[in-house]
C-alpha positions as CSV (number, residue, x, y, z in Angstrom):
1,X,17.7,39.8,20.8
2,X,14.3,41.4,20.0
3,X,12.7,43.1,22.9
4,X,9.5,45.0,23.5
5,X,9.9,48.8,23.7
6,X,8.0,50.8,26.4
7,X,7.6,54.2,28.0
8,X,6.2,55.8,31.1
9,X,2.8,57.3,30.4
10,X,2.0,59.1,33.6
11,X,4.8,61.7,33.4
12,X,5.6,61.6,29.7
13,X,3.6,64.6,28.7
14,X,2.0,67.2,31.0
15,X,-0.2,68.4,28.2
16,X,-2.2,65.3,27.4
17,X,-4.3,63.1,29.8
18,X,-2.5,59.8,30.4
19,X,-5.5,57.7,29.3
20,X,-5.7,59.7,26.0
21,X,-2.0,59.5,25.5
22,X,-2.0,55.7,25.3
23,X,-3.3,55.7,21.7
24,X,-0.5,58.1,20.7
25,X,2.1,55.9,22.5
26,X,0.8,52.9,20.5
27,X,0.6,54.8,17.3
28,X,4.2,55.8,17.2
29,X,5.3,52.2,17.7
30,X,5.6,51.4,21.5
31,X,4.6,47.9,22.7
32,X,4.0,48.6,26.4
33,X,3.9,51.3,29.1
34,X,4.0,51.8,32.8
35,X,2.4,54.3,35.1
36,X,2.8,56.0,38.4
37,X,-0.9,55.9,39.1
38,X,-2.0,53.2,41.5
39,X,-5.6,53.8,42.6
40,X,-8.2,51.2,41.6
41,X,-10.1,53.8,39.5
42,X,-7.0,55.1,37.7
43,X,-5.6,51.7,36.9
44,X,-9.0,50.4,35.7
45,X,-9.3,53.3,33.2
46,X,-5.7,52.7,31.9
47,X,-6.3,49.0,31.7
48,X,-9.4,49.5,29.6
49,X,-7.8,51.9,27.2
50,X,-4.6,49.9,26.9
51,X,-6.7,46.8,25.9
52,X,-8.6,48.9,23.4
53,X,-5.4,50.2,21.6
54,X,-3.4,47.0,22.0
55,X,-0.7,48.2,24.5
56,X,0.8,45.9,27.2
57,X,0.4,47.3,30.7
58,X,3.9,46.5,32.0
59,X,4.2,47.8,35.5
60,X,2.9,50.2,38.2
61,X,5.4,52.4,39.9
62,X,4.4,52.6,43.5
63,X,4.4,56.0,45.2
64,X,7.7,57.0,46.9
65,X,7.2,60.4,48.4
66,X,8.4,60.2,52.1
67,X,9.7,56.6,51.5
68,X,12.2,57.1,54.3
69,X,9.4,57.0,56.8
70,X,9.2,53.2,56.2
71,X,12.3,52.9,58.3
72,X,11.3,55.3,61.1
73,X,9.3,54.7,64.4
74,X,5.8,56.0,64.7
75,X,2.8,56.0,62.2
76,X,4.2,58.5,59.7
77,X,4.9,55.6,57.4
78,X,1.2,54.7,56.9
79,X,0.5,56.9,53.8
80,X,3.4,55.6,51.8
81,X,2.8,52.0,53.0
82,X,-0.9,52.2,52.0
83,X,0.1,53.5,48.6
84,X,2.4,50.6,48.0
85,X,-0.2,48.2,49.3
86,X,-2.8,49.6,47.0
87,X,-0.4,49.5,44.0
88,X,0.0,45.7,44.6
89,X,-3.7,45.2,44.9
90,X,-4.5,47.2,41.8
91,X,-1.8,45.3,39.9
92,X,-3.3,42.0,41.0
93,X,-6.9,43.0,40.2
94,X,-6.1,44.3,36.7
95,X,-3.5,41.8,35.6
96,X,-0.4,43.9,35.7
97,X,2.5,41.6,36.4
98,X,4.9,43.9,38.3
99,X,5.0,46.7,40.8
100,X,8.2,48.8,41.1
101,X,9.1,50.3,44.5
102,X,11.8,52.4,46.0
103,X,13.5,51.6,49.3
104,X,14.8,55.0,50.4
105,X,15.6,58.5,49.2
106,X,18.5,60.9,49.5
107,X,22.2,60.4,50.2
108,X,21.7,60.2,53.9
109,X,18.7,57.8,54.0
110,X,18.0,55.8,57.2
111,X,19.9,52.6,57.7
112,X,18.2,49.3,57.2
113,X,16.6,48.2,60.4
114,X,14.2,45.5,61.8
115,X,11.2,47.9,61.9
116,X,11.4,48.8,58.3
117,X,12.2,45.3,57.2
118,X,9.0,44.0,59.0
119,X,7.0,46.5,57.0
120,X,8.5,45.5,53.7
121,X,8.1,41.9,54.7
122,X,4.3,42.5,54.8
123,X,4.3,43.9,51.3
124,X,6.4,41.1,49.9
125,X,4.1,38.5,51.5
126,X,1.1,40.3,50.0
127,X,2.6,40.5,46.6
128,X,3.5,36.8,46.7
129,X,0.0,35.9,47.8
130,X,-1.5,37.9,45.0
131,X,0.9,36.7,42.3
132,X,2.5,40.2,41.7
133,X,6.2,40.7,41.3
134,X,7.6,43.4,43.6
135,X,10.7,44.8,41.9
136,X,13.1,46.9,44.1
137,X,14.8,49.7,42.2
138,X,18.4,50.8,42.5
139,X,19.0,54.3,43.8
140,X,21.7,55.9,45.9
141,X,22.2,53.4,48.7
142,X,23.9,50.3,47.4
143,X,23.6,48.4,50.7
144,X,19.8,48.9,51.0
145,X,19.1,47.2,47.6
146,X,21.7,44.5,48.1
147,X,20.3,43.6,51.6
148,X,16.7,43.6,50.6
149,X,17.0,41.6,47.4
150,X,19.2,39.1,49.1
151,X,16.7,38.9,52.0
152,X,14.0,37.7,49.6
153,X,16.3,35.6,47.5
154,X,13.9,32.6,47.9
155,X,10.8,34.5,47.1
156,X,9.4,33.8,43.6
157,X,7.7,37.2,43.3
158,X,10.6,39.5,44.3
159,X,12.7,41.0,41.5
160,X,15.0,43.9,40.6
161,X,14.1,47.0,38.6
162,X,17.3,48.0,36.8
163,X,17.4,51.8,36.4
164,X,20.2,52.7,34.0
165,X,20.2,56.4,34.8
166,X,20.4,55.8,38.5
167,X,23.3,53.5,38.1
168,X,25.2,56.2,36.0
169,X,24.7,59.1,38.4
170,X,24.4,57.4,41.8
171,X,26.5,54.3,41.8
172,X,28.6,54.3,38.6
173,X,31.2,51.9,40.0
174,X,28.6,49.3,40.6
175,X,27.5,47.1,37.6
176,X,24.1,46.0,38.8
177,X,23.7,43.5,36.0
178,X,26.6,41.5,37.4
179,X,24.9,41.4,40.8
180,X,21.3,40.8,40.0
181,X,21.4,39.5,36.4
182,X,18.9,36.7,37.1
183,X,16.5,38.9,39.1
184,X,15.8,41.7,36.6
185,X,12.1,42.1,36.2
186,X,12.1,45.4,34.3
187,X,14.2,48.4,33.2
188,X,14.0,52.2,33.5
189,X,16.0,54.0,30.8
190,X,17.0,57.6,30.9
191,X,20.2,59.7,30.7
192,X,22.2,62.2,32.7
193,X,25.7,63.5,33.0
194,X,26.8,61.5,36.0
195,X,28.1,63.3,39.1
196,X,31.4,64.4,40.7
197,X,33.0,62.9,43.8
198,X,30.8,64.9,46.2
199,X,27.5,63.2,47.3
200,X,25.4,66.4,47.1
201,X,22.5,67.5,45.0
202,X,20.5,65.3,42.6
203,X,22.2,64.5,39.3
204,X,19.2,62.4,38.3
205,X,18.1,64.4,35.2
206,X,15.9,61.9,33.3
207,X,17.1,63.1,29.9
208,X,16.3,61.4,26.7
209,X,18.9,58.7,25.7
210,X,22.0,60.2,24.1
211,X,21.5,63.6,25.6
212,X,23.8,62.6,28.5
213,X,26.8,60.3,29.0
214,X,25.3,56.8,29.8
215,X,27.2,54.0,27.9
216,X,24.3,52.2,26.3
217,X,26.5,49.8,24.3
218,X,28.0,48.5,27.5
219,X,24.6,48.0,29.2
220,X,23.1,46.2,26.2
221,X,26.1,43.9,26.1
222,X,25.4,43.0,29.7
223,X,21.7,42.5,29.0
224,X,22.5,40.2,26.1
225,X,25.2,38.3,28.0
226,X,22.8,37.5,30.9
227,X,19.8,36.8,28.7
228,X,17.5,39.6,29.8
229,X,14.5,39.3,27.4
230,X,12.1,41.8,29.0
231,X,11.1,45.2,27.7
232,X,13.4,48.2,27.3
233,X,11.4,51.0,28.9
234,X,11.9,54.8,29.0
235,X,11.4,56.8,32.1
236,X,11.4,60.3,30.7
237,X,9.2,63.4,30.5
238,X,8.8,66.6,28.5
239,X,9.3,68.7,31.6
240,X,13.0,67.6,32.0
241,X,14.3,70.4,29.8
242,X,13.2,73.6,28.0
243,X,14.0,72.0,24.7
244,X,11.6,69.1,25.3
245,X,8.9,71.5,26.5
246,X,8.9,73.2,23.1
247,X,8.0,70.0,21.3
248,X,4.5,68.7,20.7
249,X,3.6,65.6,22.6
250,X,3.5,63.6,19.3
251,X,7.0,64.9,18.3
252,X,8.4,64.1,21.7
253,X,7.0,60.5,21.6
254,X,8.4,60.0,18.1
255,X,11.8,61.2,19.2
256,X,11.6,58.9,22.3
257,X,10.8,55.9,20.1
258,X,13.5,56.6,17.6
259,X,16.1,56.8,20.4
260,X,14.9,53.7,22.1
261,X,15.1,51.8,18.7
262,X,18.7,52.9,18.5
263,X,19.4,51.4,21.9
264,X,17.6,48.2,21.0
265,X,19.6,47.9,17.8
266,X,22.8,47.7,20.0
267,X,21.5,44.4,21.2
268,X,20.6,43.0,17.8
269,X,24.1,43.3,16.3
């Protein structure tokens, strides 16, 4: 199956402004991109440049710092809530179909509770009203994602962001495609070396594909079997390793594209 190939623009290279980087992303062969910027001004500039160079603006990744406050009493949740709210509004205004959001952070995140659910309900209702898909991303807590996606099963504009690297290092025994095969709105692709039995530290390295131990052939077989036709999108950056930092932004992007082409070819055999 032929799919579009994409990459994150906002953290891909720390040496080039994101707006300026879009022409390079297009020039090496990518079809689409996503960003972690969400303000109206930033998204407007990216939308304008993307249209100029012919890149599809795939998703906005909503902010996630202090995401656990969404589940806690008090008003500490307001900054992250407002960031997610603005992400949805920016996506709607500038024609970006999907916003990706986290649900929690860390191995000992707060349990799902009515207070947090009521806050996410508001965001889901807003996204539905504005015609933006809100895609919940898999991280450490299996139950959080399972509960939230099932809660909004009947909502047209709720989807699942399938993060391959997170599956490998956080929940390797869970095959998310078997659970949410029909709800996948987008993908995040990166590599790592998994983790041991202890739930400590953060093994989420965001390496380039094939620099870790993710089984890409298995994942592509699942995507093909379930008919996922959306983009294959890298979530990587030059700051992940000293080796990457030594590369020029252009060389890094070319390497990224070549590796993603190799993954895509696994689904075209």
